[in-house]
C-alpha beads as a LAMMPS data file, in Angstrom:
LAMMPS data file: protein, C-alpha beads

139 atoms
138 bonds

1 atom types
1 bond types

-500.0 500.0 xlo xhi
-500.0 500.0 ylo yhi
-500.0 500.0 zlo zhi

Masses

1 110.0

Atoms # bond

1 1 1 54.529 -449.009 353.687
2 1 1 57.758 -447.360 354.927
3 1 1 57.532 -445.390 358.124
4 1 1 58.946 -441.996 358.945
5 1 1 62.310 -442.102 360.704
6 1 1 63.391 -439.417 363.162
7 1 1 67.171 -439.261 363.348
8 1 1 69.336 -438.034 366.191
9 1 1 72.248 -435.830 364.979
10 1 1 75.665 -437.236 365.918
11 1 1 78.871 -435.309 366.610
12 1 1 81.704 -436.910 364.613
13 1 1 84.349 -435.986 367.159
14 1 1 86.749 -433.151 367.876
15 1 1 87.948 -431.084 364.937
16 1 1 90.578 -428.326 365.078
17 1 1 88.632 -426.380 362.468
18 1 1 85.198 -426.472 364.119
19 1 1 82.351 -428.982 364.452
20 1 1 81.221 -431.806 362.148
21 1 1 77.734 -433.155 362.849
22 1 1 76.212 -436.116 361.031
23 1 1 72.558 -435.239 360.432
24 1 1 71.599 -438.246 358.357
25 1 1 73.028 -441.287 356.635
26 1 1 71.655 -443.680 354.068
27 1 1 74.120 -446.613 353.990
28 1 1 75.702 -447.124 350.576
29 1 1 74.217 -443.867 349.291
30 1 1 74.932 -440.609 351.126
31 1 1 75.684 -438.704 354.283
32 1 1 74.075 -435.407 355.274
33 1 1 76.266 -433.217 357.515
34 1 1 76.372 -429.830 359.189
35 1 1 79.855 -428.297 359.288
36 1 1 80.732 -425.275 361.393
37 1 1 84.117 -423.835 360.379
38 1 1 86.049 -421.311 362.436
39 1 1 87.277 -418.117 360.765
40 1 1 90.814 -418.544 359.442
41 1 1 90.555 -422.334 359.025
42 1 1 92.063 -423.698 355.802
43 1 1 91.551 -427.328 354.906
44 1 1 94.206 -429.222 353.002
45 1 1 94.583 -428.895 349.237
46 1 1 93.218 -432.282 348.257
47 1 1 91.025 -434.455 346.092
48 1 1 88.903 -437.508 346.830
49 1 1 89.198 -440.874 345.074
50 1 1 85.645 -442.038 345.851
51 1 1 83.827 -439.260 347.688
52 1 1 81.423 -437.119 345.663
53 1 1 80.166 -434.096 347.581
54 1 1 77.985 -431.008 347.415
55 1 1 78.333 -428.128 349.864
56 1 1 75.815 -425.366 350.541
57 1 1 77.156 -422.287 352.337
58 1 1 74.409 -421.329 354.782
59 1 1 76.343 -418.514 356.473
60 1 1 79.740 -416.821 356.375
61 1 1 82.308 -416.183 353.648
62 1 1 84.411 -418.986 352.223
63 1 1 87.144 -419.106 349.577
64 1 1 87.397 -422.254 347.477
65 1 1 90.716 -422.900 345.760
66 1 1 90.543 -425.424 342.929
67 1 1 92.391 -426.699 339.883
68 1 1 91.101 -424.828 336.835
69 1 1 91.453 -427.906 334.614
70 1 1 94.811 -426.768 333.220
71 1 1 96.927 -427.480 336.291
72 1 1 96.605 -423.990 337.775
73 1 1 95.058 -423.046 341.095
74 1 1 92.119 -420.660 340.849
75 1 1 89.950 -419.345 343.654
76 1 1 86.381 -418.178 344.107
77 1 1 84.843 -416.475 347.122
78 1 1 81.482 -417.881 348.191
79 1 1 78.766 -416.047 350.092
80 1 1 75.614 -417.456 351.723
81 1 1 73.428 -419.402 349.306
82 1 1 76.328 -420.623 347.144
83 1 1 76.543 -424.290 346.226
84 1 1 79.696 -426.084 345.085
85 1 1 80.181 -429.638 343.789
86 1 1 83.437 -431.537 344.361
87 1 1 83.307 -434.681 342.206
88 1 1 85.898 -437.430 342.759
89 1 1 89.292 -436.261 341.461
90 1 1 88.534 -432.516 341.732
91 1 1 91.364 -430.711 343.535
92 1 1 89.986 -428.282 346.107
93 1 1 90.617 -426.432 349.351
94 1 1 88.181 -424.515 351.557
95 1 1 89.318 -421.433 353.495
96 1 1 86.937 -419.824 356.003
97 1 1 87.232 -416.021 355.847
98 1 1 84.641 -415.749 358.622
99 1 1 82.891 -418.324 360.790
100 1 1 80.959 -420.488 358.309
101 1 1 78.061 -422.896 358.417
102 1 1 78.031 -425.456 355.595
103 1 1 75.510 -428.149 354.787
104 1 1 77.220 -431.048 353.035
105 1 1 75.708 -434.003 351.213
106 1 1 78.167 -436.603 349.977
107 1 1 78.768 -440.247 349.327
108 1 1 79.556 -441.905 352.688
109 1 1 83.382 -442.012 352.574
110 1 1 84.623 -440.351 355.750
111 1 1 88.401 -440.209 355.320
112 1 1 88.953 -440.168 351.548
113 1 1 91.667 -437.609 350.800
114 1 1 94.781 -437.248 348.684
115 1 1 96.897 -434.226 349.658
116 1 1 98.404 -432.368 346.682
117 1 1 100.148 -429.231 347.988
118 1 1 103.516 -430.332 346.582
119 1 1 101.999 -430.935 343.131
120 1 1 101.300 -427.193 342.971
121 1 1 104.681 -426.131 344.405
122 1 1 103.282 -425.446 347.884
123 1 1 104.697 -426.571 351.210
124 1 1 102.976 -429.626 352.685
125 1 1 100.051 -428.674 354.896
126 1 1 99.721 -429.504 358.557
127 1 1 96.291 -431.143 358.315
128 1 1 95.288 -434.749 357.943
129 1 1 97.494 -436.866 355.650
130 1 1 96.634 -438.748 352.480
131 1 1 94.554 -441.861 353.047
132 1 1 95.581 -445.001 351.191
133 1 1 92.814 -446.405 348.986
134 1 1 92.479 -449.583 351.084
135 1 1 92.132 -447.506 354.273
136 1 1 89.144 -445.418 353.143
137 1 1 86.246 -445.901 355.557
138 1 1 82.686 -446.092 354.268
139 1 1 80.126 -445.164 356.897

Bonds

1 1 1 2
2 1 2 3
3 1 3 4
4 1 4 5
5 1 5 6
6 1 6 7
7 1 7 8
8 1 8 9
9 1 9 10
10 1 10 11
11 1 11 12
12 1 12 13
13 1 13 14
14 1 14 15
15 1 15 16
16 1 16 17
17 1 17 18
18 1 18 19
19 1 19 20
20 1 20 21
21 1 21 22
22 1 22 23
23 1 23 24
24 1 24 25
25 1 25 26
26 1 26 27
27 1 27 28
28 1 28 29
29 1 29 30
30 1 30 31
31 1 31 32
32 1 32 33
33 1 33 34
34 1 34 35
35 1 35 36
36 1 36 37
37 1 37 38
38 1 38 39
39 1 39 40
40 1 40 41
41 1 41 42
42 1 42 43
43 1 43 44
44 1 44 45
45 1 45 46
46 1 46 47
47 1 47 48
48 1 48 49
49 1 49 50
50 1 50 51
51 1 51 52
52 1 52 53
53 1 53 54
54 1 54 55
55 1 55 56
56 1 56 57
57 1 57 58
58 1 58 59
59 1 59 60
60 1 60 61
61 1 61 62
62 1 62 63
63 1 63 64
64 1 64 65
65 1 65 66
66 1 66 67
67 1 67 68
68 1 68 69
69 1 69 70
70 1 70 71
71 1 71 72
72 1 72 73
73 1 73 74
74 1 74 75
75 1 75 76
76 1 76 77
77 1 77 78
78 1 78 79
79 1 79 80
80 1 80 81
81 1 81 82
82 1 82 83
83 1 83 84
84 1 84 85
85 1 85 86
86 1 86 87
87 1 87 88
88 1 88 89
89 1 89 90
90 1 90 91
91 1 91 92
92 1 92 93
93 1 93 94
94 1 94 95
95 1 95 96
96 1 96 97
97 1 97 98
98 1 98 99
99 1 99 100
100 1 100 101
101 1 101 102
102 1 102 103
103 1 103 104
104 1 104 105
105 1 105 106
106 1 106 107
107 1 107 108
108 1 108 109
109 1 109 110
110 1 110 111
111 1 111 112
112 1 112 113
113 1 113 114
114 1 114 115
115 1 115 116
116 1 116 117
117 1 117 118
118 1 118 119
119 1 119 120
120 1 120 121
121 1 121 122
122 1 122 123
123 1 123 124
124 1 124 125
125 1 125 126
126 1 126 127
127 1 127 128
128 1 128 129
129 1 129 130
130 1 130 131
131 1 131 132
132 1 132 133
133 1 133 134
134 1 134 135
135 1 135 136
136 1 136 137
137 1 137 138
138 1 138 139
């Protein structure tokens, strides 16, 4: 019979945008994280090759920019209780209008990102760069 496992949350290191805490991890399956974003933070416009993620906005106001499926950027403002799914290949960007708390569950690929600002005629962002496929880290 399996036993109950009590897990110690783990800080994933310094982040300019806030705090990323690993709450749980099932190797080969998923990670469970708590993200605290500072007001005014804007992540890069990106997509993931492998990572499949869900985000639940527990507090704050967040704008999600995304490709509408026709090559145009659309945006939706989220309020507490909203859930968004970013499947692999879905272009997206998160912008914190206020301090935000997000609960994220995703496949365990920590650095999977392809930056696409230039594809949409935008200046390259200042955040983390594109990760080459062979350099993606699975937790």
